[in-house]
Every structure is written in structure tokens, then in C-alpha cells.
C-alpha positions, 0 to 999 in steps of 0.5 A: 576566481570569482566569489559569486561563481564559488558560492554558486558551485557550493550551493549547487553541490550542497543541494545535490548532497542534501537530495542524495542524503534525503533519498538514502535516509528515506530508504534506510528508514523504510519510509514510503517514497513518493509514487508516480500518480495512479493510472486513471484506468486502474483507480476503481477498486471493489471492496468486499467486507462484512456490513458490520465491520468498523475497521473495514469502513475506516480502510475504505475512507483511507483509500477514498482519501488517496483518490480511489473510486470505491465500490463497496460490496457488503457480504457475509460470505467473506470466506468464499470471496477470499478463496475465489480471488486466490487469497491463501488462508494464512494471509486472511484479514477482514476485507478483500479488494479487487483492482484490475487483475490484483487482489488486495487483502486486508489493511494495505496502505493506499500508496502501496496499492498505487505502487502495485498498479504502477509496477504490475508485478506477476502476482495475485496481489498484496496482503496484510494478514490479520489486523495490525494496530496502526495500519490504515483503518486500525489507527489507535493508541499504538502502532505495531510494525507489520509487513505487506506481502506480495503473493502469487498463485502458488502461495509464495509470498515475499515482503513488498514493504515494511511499515 
């Protein structure tokens, strides 16, 4: 057998094994997987927030950096905004966004908003209840584990991602 052919085959097999191992490790470790580019028609997001909320402003910076075109609406009527867009009280956070037909409640990572828009599940939207440390806009000295929840009009939730 030709030694060059054997080396090429070994290199090819090694590259397949490496790619499969990376994909498996990414899934097992819960790391974000690369997402396809966001739909050009669904990159505009409206964010409702209290005008004095610093973490909301930091979250807006996070989603702008990810390529979203953001229209910030400062309001003191956050309770009314949340209920009008179907956010159950148990999922409340400090700001609420709208992108296409979806509601984004709280410190949802930008890559998961892209995933939501691309997958188009039957749901009201995504929520990160409360204000977990380490979530986008809440960076600081520690990073708490948190869940990003998909919620529907009946108030049902499921874990969309863990961070």
C-alpha cells in the first residue's frame, strides 16, 4: 500500500473523529452551538424598559452587538407591557422585547433569540425570569446557572436552554 495514501486516510479519519468529538462535547457541556445567520426581516426588536434601569441598558448593548436593530421604548408602565404581550407574572424580569411575533422577557442571550426566530416554534416567546448574575446585562463578579424558558399562551413553559 502507498504510504502517502495511508497517511491521507488517517488524516481524513482523524478530522472526522475530531469534528464529531467537538460536536458531542459542545452538546454535553451545554455550550451554545453556532446558529445560522438571523433572518434579515426579523432583526428589528423593540425593547420596553424603565428609563432608570442600568442592566436593561447593558442588555440592549448585548443584543445590538449581536446585530439586532433596537428600538428602545422607555416606560414606567412595565406591568401593562408585560401582560399585553402575554408574559405570565411568574416569568417577570426587568425588560420586555418584541421581535416579530415573539416576546422576549428579561436577560435572554442574543444567540437564543436568533435560534427562536430561525426555528419559529409555536410559542409566545422566551423568558429568563428574575435577574440571574452572569446573564447578558448582569455580568459581574459571579455567574449563576440559569434557564431560558419557552412559554406559550396557556402559561406552559419548557426549558429552551441552560446557561
